[in-house]
N, C-alpha and C positions, 0 to 999 in steps of 0.2 A: 384366804380361801377356807371357809369353815366347812365342816362335815367330812364325810367319808367318800372318797372319790376313787374309782377304779379306772385306770388308764390302760388301754390296749393299743399298742402301736409297735414301732420299731425303734431300735437304738443301735446306731452304727451298723445298719444293715441287717440286724438280727431281730427276729420276733421277740417282743418283750412285753411284760405287763408290770404295772406299778400300782401300789396302794398308797394313797395320800390320805392322811387324817389331820384335819385342821391345818393344812398347808405343809405338813412335815412328811417326808418319805418314810413309810413304815415297813414296806416290803417291796422286793424287786425280784423279778424272774426274767432271766435272759436265756435264750435258746443256745445250747452248745453247738459246736461245729458238727457238720453232718456226719463226719467220720468218728465222732466221739463214742465212748463206751455207752451201753444202755444206762439210762438214768434210773434213780430210785422209783420204784413202782412198776418197772418193766417186768414182764413175766416171760420166762425162758424155759425151754426144754434143755436140760443139761445132761452130761454123761459123767459118772463118777470116774475120776482119774486115779488118785492115790491118797491114802491116809497120811496124815502128818502126826507121827507119834510125838507126844509131848506138847502138842498145840491144841489137842481136843477138837480136831476137825478134819475135813477132807478137801483136797483140791478137785475142782470140776472143770470139764471142758465145756466152754460156752460157744455160741455162734461166732463165726469170724476168727476162730483160733484163740479167743481170749480165755483167760483163766478166771475161775471163781473160787471163793473159799466159803465153805459151809461149816458152821460151828456145831456139828453133830456127826456121830459116826455109827450110831446104832442101826443095825440091819442093812448097812450099805456095803456094796462090793464093787470092785473095779469093773467098768463097762456097763453098769446099771444106768438106765435112764430115769430121770425124775424131773419134776416141775419145781422151779424155784422162782423167787421174786427178788429183784435187786433191792437190798436193804439200805445202802448208803453209797456215797462216792468213795473212790479209792485214790490214793496218790499214784502218780505216773509210775508205771512199771510194776505195780502191786496188783494182786488178785482182787477181783471185785467181790465185796461182801454180799452174800445172798442168804435167803432164808426159805425154808419149806412152808412157813406160815404165810399163805397167799391171801391177799385181800383184793376184792374187786370194788373199787370206790367210785361213787358218783356224787353228785351234789346233794342228794337226799338220802342215799342209802349206801351201806357197805355190806356186801355178801362175804361170809367168812366160812369157806370150806374147812372142814375139820374141827370147827369150833361151833357146835350147835347152840341153839337158844336165841332168844330175842333180847336185845338191849335197846333202850330208848334214851336219847340224850338227856342228861340231868337238867339241862337248861330248860327243858319243857316240863314245867311243874304243875300245870293244870291237870288234875286227876281225870276229869272227863275226857280231855283231849288225849291223854296217854292211853286211856281205855279204847278210844276210837282208833288210835294208831295201832294198838296191839291187835285189835280185831282185823283191821285192814291187812296188817303184816301176816297174820295167820292164814288169811285167805290167799294172799299172793304167794306164800311159800308152801302151800299145802302139797304134801307128797315129796318135798325136797328136804334132804337131811342137812343142808347147810344152815349155818347161823346167819343172823341178820342184825345189823345195827342201823337204827333210824337216827339221822343227824338232826341237829337243831334247826336246820333250814326247813324241816317238815312243818314247823310251827306256823309258817306263813304260806304253805303250799296247799293246793287243792287236792282232795282225795284221789281224783283221777290221775293227777300228775305224779303223786307218790306211788300209786299202784303201777303206773307205766314205767316209772324209774326202777322200781323193784323188779318188775318183770324183765326189763332189759338187762339188769345186772345178773339176775338169776340165769337167764338164757346164755349170757356170755360165760359165766362161771361154769355152767354145765358143759358147754362146748370145749372150753379150754382144759378143764380138769380131766376130760376123757381123752385128750390128745397127748398122752404121756409116752407113746412109743415112737422111736425114730431117732435120728441124729440131732445134735444140738440145733436149736432154732429159736428165733425170736417170735413169740406168739402174740404178745400184747406190748406195744411200745409204751414208753413213759409218756405222760401227758405233756403237751406243748405248754409254753407259758400262758397262752390265752385259755387253754383248756383247764389248766390248774387254777388260774385266777377265777374262772367261772365256777369251778367246783368248790374251792376252799375259801373264797372271799365273799360269798353271798350272804353270810350271816355275821353280824347284822346286815340287813340290806343296805347297799350303798346309796348315798344321796344322789350320786351322779355316776354314769358310766360314759367315759370319753373314748372314742375310737378314731383311728386315722393316723397317717404317717406323721402329721404335725402335732399330734396330741402330746407327745413327750415334751416338746419345746414349749407349747402353749401353757402347760400346767407346771412348768418348772422342774420336771423330772430329769431332763437332760442335764441341767446344771447341778442338781443334787447328785446325780450318778457320777458326773465328772469329779465331784468332790470326794467320792468314795475311792477314787483311784489315787488320791494323795495319802501319804502316810499319816499326816497330822490332822487331828480333829480339834477345832477350837472349843474351849470351855469357858464358861462364865467367869469373869474376873481376870481375864488375860492369860490364863494357863492353857495347856493343851495336852492331849494324849497322843502318843505316836504308836501306830499299830503296824508291826513289821512281821509278816510271815517268813519263817525260815523252813528248811527241810524238816527239822525235828519238831518245831513248835511255833506257836504264834506268841511273839513278845509284845507286851503293851507297857509303855513307859509313860508315867504321868509327871508333868512338869508344871510348876505354878507360875512360871514366868518371872518377872522382876520382883514380885512380892513373895518372900520366902518365910513369912510368918506362919506359926502353927495354924492360925485361923484360915489362911489362904490354902495351906496344904489340905486341911480337912474339907474345905469347900470344893477343891479340885478333885479330891478322892471320891467324895460323894457324887459329884457330877459324873465322874467316870463310871462309877458303879451303876448309876441309873441308865446311862446310855450304852454301856458295853454290849448288852444282849442285842440291841438294835444294830450296832455297828458290825458285830460278827455276822448277824443274819444277812444284812444287806451286802456285805463283802464276800459272803459265801465261805467264811472261814470256820474250820473245825479242828478236831484233834486236841492236843494238849495246848492250853493257853496259860501263860505265866504273866501276871500283872505286877509290875514294879511300881507300887503306889508312891506318891510323894512322901518324904519322911514325916512321920507323925508319931506322937506318943502311943505306946501300946494300949493305953486306956481308950483310944479312939478307934481301935480296930473293930470292936464290937459294933459300933454304929455304921461303919463302912460295910462290914459283912452283912448286917441286917438289910442295908439298901441293895446289896448284890443279890441276896436271896429273894427279896421282893421283886426285883427287876427280872430275874430269870424264871419266876414262878409260872408265868403264862407262856413261856417259850415252847413252840412246837417241837423243836429239836431236842432230843434227849441230852441232858446236861448233868454232869456230876460236879458239885462244888467241893473240892478236896480240902481246901482250907489253907492256912498260913504255913509257909516253910520256915525252917530254922533261920534262914537269912532275911525273913520278913517280907518275902513275896507271897502272892496269893495264886494258887493253882486251881484250875478247873479243866474239865474234859467235856468237849462238845462234839456231838455226833456230826460227821461230815455228810451233809445232805445235799450239797450243791458244789458245782465247780467254782473255785475262787473267781471272783469277778475280774481281777487283774489278769488271770490266765485266759479267761474268755475273751477279753478285749485287748490283750496284748500290752498290758501295763498302762502307765500314766501318760504316754505320748509326750513326755517332757513337761507335764504340768508341775509347776513349782510347789514346794512345800510352803507352809505359812511362814512369814517372816519371824 
């Protein structure tokens, strides 16, 4: 199955969306439980609770009795109301990371209160087109102090559609930003999987959009998702990597199988480096990640790290590649942007690991 295919359906009874590229699962969104904490992108009215000395932030009271953590303290006092946006997921029992930098995102535009100015996606390189978009944006945002980002999908959109999209986001932003007084309240919910797929996977335009309850099975997404609930990921040459989340970190172990030669180790390590970002993204894993590569000479580390950096370069989730530890492992930090897939779906349901 060649091309870029967006699949909108359900998986194990939950709303889900998948992105397949040339027959391989590249991204997956699954709806959390109805009683889950607000997801990244949700906009809330919060109340300042107390400052945390030594941690550079404050705890907030959020809707439903939940706690939030804001990494800033300037000008804040207990009992004060403010608007925040959920920045990332949190581990169970921990405060939800939030930010006062609020973005109103749609498929074509992003309105940025507090950050004035116009930015147009660098992917749109035609100067005449950029000029037309700038003029359109100036007219649509006239009299509004908010900033605006025009996304790359504007390149294939009609002017009327872009203007309507900007107007809708501007109207929503103005209404929400004026609603800062009162008790904690959810003002804008996080996007559903189908909404997020429509918003973020439209560029480049998909070759096909498949919808329906059977779409996941028909396009092989169900089988590919089942595989993500196993610890082991097969690698070319008979090796595998094992991905095991723990409370403190995500441990990744690379094994070459029966071939223990240096060539097999380098091959397995490079294959792991190339596929690790996709595996973490699809499994919804973040935080500290420690990779125990197959034993290899130190001279080969540079080649493996080069592959790692290239693989993570296009990742949407903020990632810090820390480097090699004294014991020869590789450490990185990935922003928690999703609920782990195994937590959402209740584990592997007894699916066996690879032999």
